[in-house]
C-alpha positions, 0 to 999 in steps of 0.5 A: 155466695160461691158453692163450697168445694166439691170434697167438701160437699162430699166429706159432709155428705158421707159424714152425715149418712155414716155417722147418722145412718149407719146401723149399728154392728149387731151385738154378738157375745164376746168370748171370755177369757179368763180375765179381760184386759185393763184399759192400759193394757189395751192401750199398750196393744194398740200402740204396739200393732199402730208402730207395726204399721209405720212403714208399710206399704198398703198391701202389706197392713192388712194382717194387723188390722186384723190383729188391731180387730181382735181386740175387741169393741172395748179398743174402739176408742183406742184405735179412734184416738190412733186414727186421729194423727195416722198416715193415710196407709195407717188409716187404711188398716185402722179403718177397716178394724174399726168397721169390725170392732162396732164402729161401721160408720167412722170406718166406713167414712174413713175409707171412703174419704181415702178412697177419693183423697189419698195420695197414690192410686195404690191408697185409693185402689186399696181403700175401695177393695176395704169398702167391698170386703166389708160386711158391715157396709153391705147393703147400705146405698149411700155407701154406693152413692158416695162411691158412684161420685167419687167414681166420676172423679177417679181417672186412674183406671184400675182404681176405677175397677176397684171402685166400681167392684166395691159397688156392686159388692155393696149393692149384691144384696137379695132381688137386685142382683142383676142389672139391666139397662138401655144403651145409651141411656143418660148417665144420671138416671142410672143407679150406682150399680148400673152406672159401674157395670157400664163403667166396667164394660167401657174399660173391657172395650177400651184400650188398657189390657190391664184395666180390661182384665181386672174390669172382666173379672169384676164382673164374673166375680160379681155374678155376671159373667156373661157380660165378660165370657169370651175375656174370661175364658181366655184368661182362664188358660193361663198358669196365672193368679187372673187365670185362677181367678176366671177359672173359679168365676167360670166354674162357679156361674156355669149351669149344666146347659151351657157345659152341654152346649160346649160338648156338643159343639165340641164334638160338631167341630172335631168330627163332623164331615163337612168342616165348612159347616162347623162354625162355632157361632152359626152353631150357637146361632142355631141352637138359640133358634132352636130352643126359641122356636121349640116354643112355637111357630112364630118364636125366633131368636133372631141373628144380626141380618134376621134384625136388619131385615126385621127393621127393614119390614117394620120401618120401609126401607133398606140400602141396596140395588132395589129389587125384588128376588128368588130362586127360579131353576136354581139360579138367582133371579130378579122376581121384579125391580123396584121401578123407582130403585137403580137398579131398574134404572141401571137396565135391571129387568123381571126374571133376569138371572144374576150369575157373579156378584163383585167377582162371585159366583151366586151359585157358590155363595147362596142365596143368603149371602148374594142379598148380603152382598147386594145390600150396602151402604147407599152411595157405593156400588156393586158389579154384577153379571145378569144373564137374560133370556136371548142372550149369549153370555151373561153381561155386566151392570153396575148398580150405585146402591141407595136408600130403598123405600119399601111401598106399604101400599097402593091405591087405584080407583077403580071404574064405577068410582070404587077406591082400591087400597092394596095394603102390603105389610103394617109397618111404621108407617101404614097407619099414615100411608092408610089415611093418606091413600083414603084421602087421595081416593075419596078427593078423587070421587071415591064413593065405596073402599076395597081394602085387599089383604090378601098375603099380608102376613102382619107386622105391628099391632100399633100399625093394626089399629091406626089402620083400623082406626081409619074406617071406625067411628070414635071409641070402639074397642078395636082389638085386645090383648092379654097375657101374664099379668106380670109382663103383658096385663089386659090392654084394650086398644080404642079407635080414636077419632072419626077420620071422616064422618063420610067415608064411615059410611062408605060401602066397604069390603075386605078381601082375604086369603090363606095368607092374611094372618096377624095385623091383617086379621085384627084389621079385618075381624075388627071391622066385620065384627063392628058391621063396617065391612064384608070379608070376602075370600078364603079363610084367613091363616089364623095368628091370634099372638102378639110377640115382643122384640127383646134385645139381649144383652150378652149379644150387646144388644145386637141380636133380638128374642122375638118372643110371644106374650100375649094372645089378642081378642077381636071386639066380639071377645074370640080369638081367632089363633089356629082359627082364622077368619071366615069369609062373609062371602067365600070365594077361592081366586084359582083360575087355574085347577089343581090337575091343570097346575100339576100337567102345567109343570110337568109339561115345562109350559110357563117356560114353553109360553115366556119364549112365545112371548119373549119372541113376539114382545121382542118384534112388536112390543107396543101391540101387547100394551091393550092385552096387558089391560085387557084381553077380552078372555080370548086365547087368539089375543096372544100372536103364537099362542094358537099353535102351541094349543094345537100341539097340545092336543088339548090337553091343557084348556084354553083359559089356562093357558091364556091366564099363564101368557097374560102373566107373562105379558104384563110382567113385560109391559111393567118393566117397558113402563117403569110401572106396576100393575095394581090389580087385575080386574078382569081375571081376579074373581075375588076383587070382582065379588069384592066389587060386586058387593060394594056396588049392592050396598047402597051405591047408586047403579045409574050410568055405571061403566060397562065392567061395572054392569057385567059383574053384577051380571055375572054374581047376580046368577052366582049369589046363591050357590056362593052364599050356600056354600059359605054357609056350608063351610 
């Protein structure tokens, strides 16, 4: 059996709920005349008024409809009789009158049928408008559902505006004024109110100016001017009816703080001395940032560029040339190329200075805009000019951008079968990378683990839970968070699996410093609370709060608000916010004293040493390969450095000069090999202490390599003093 036609389904649906479901109008005490009109008199009045409707256009029938409504409920049956044989324009007026005469069921059904089946778009538009202004239909959801069905079939854009406006009006009861939905949502799951807003936004973005204006006015008049502010602002300057509607809408919806922001912006643009810095969008972004950052150090308003950077950090990928960059001596500098990236393959090396990008001076456009120029769609080329030590002038390079994968973790086997993993950040792939890295190390024979979280500023809470899960047995609390009950109620995160029974028994140390924050502190603190790892280094940063990234509708979902919504607590119940995690073994990784650092900066020794290393490296690069691994902690391992030390008259220690020279050598050797150095077991004292801690947690010390024996002897003598310092701190 074939399904019934859609119009029949709709008519039956509408009839059912409007006749049976609509509540009767509240009875009001009628105004008593000296004598109530008789039925015959009412019949004559109805016929007279109906005859006045003949030949009128839809926009002219409404005064007559009001006259009919004033006849009151006693005349309603007579109006119903006239309705049965009336033309569609006359039906508009009679249906509107019936709604006011105590018959909203029949009147509403007639208006809905006309809104769907009217012969012209003009008739359908006025029927929809009549529904929207009929108080008796407001708050009755089935009317909105019927209008949403009609909206799906309507093709005329202005009529669609009117139907949407009616939906918004009918559904504008307390608690239902605001609309929110995720872009790209399945239309079948949207409420009529959400569908109406989505259609109106589409009309604003479309190519029909009349429909766009009407859609903007509809959103504004229905309490959502923020969704069409630019269109309403433009119309408000017109001496037209639409302009007056826009002005009234904006005036009604405009809070005082908007006027304050507008006034400040206007004053800045009119009078600030540097006209290049008064772009309105940038000023508004700055105001939004100021509002967010005033709450705490971790709240922020994220611009489009900020969101891109955040997404790159979370996903671990972006499109560009592949390089870590910074400002050195006022110049845009390649700190280090990504060794499997296009910049390195094109010939870019550490400490190169980029002077131009696509013909623009980097000193003129500044750091942020230079970075933006270097990024871009993969497969596209960027032209740069590069200045390098020893060159007389900048040289041109062309780099084809690629998808750059940012490594979150680095794994290496240290002497003595000690597995080392450095985690740079907590992104969406960190848990999987940690599992793979540790599994590979175990397969290669690792019998202990060191997790380096120094200078890891955190990232995703979920990633911290996944990483902790690798090292804990099942069903252990890793962390719990709590904020406002209605936003972020208490939530506990548990370990879910035993990744490897054997690895859970491995000796383990975690390295931390003041740059260890947020997600890093969750991992370190959780494993410390469960006695799973010893914490070595300095007190961590102390960020014990959880932020949520909230897309902002007012910017088309392109920007976000980073807002603190909860605090987190470690398994023991402690919140380390502003307190940090105290290491079990306190140790600083400073090799050069503070006094020496100051003198080195005053004497410009980093540049002078780099010049010496550059000259000697250019002469014999292979001679430095062994030094990069180990220089036996002797300054005379470096050609030319003994002479420099004599020139300084021993004002700086030989070891400080050696450390600076070694950093310069390792950077150049890494560039030559195209492989990054992951660790420095020779000079990194915190790492060496981490090695000591795992060696002394029950490992078999027989046949340990010389470097492990050296570390055991070094800290066996220092251990009492270090532990005393930790206790004092």
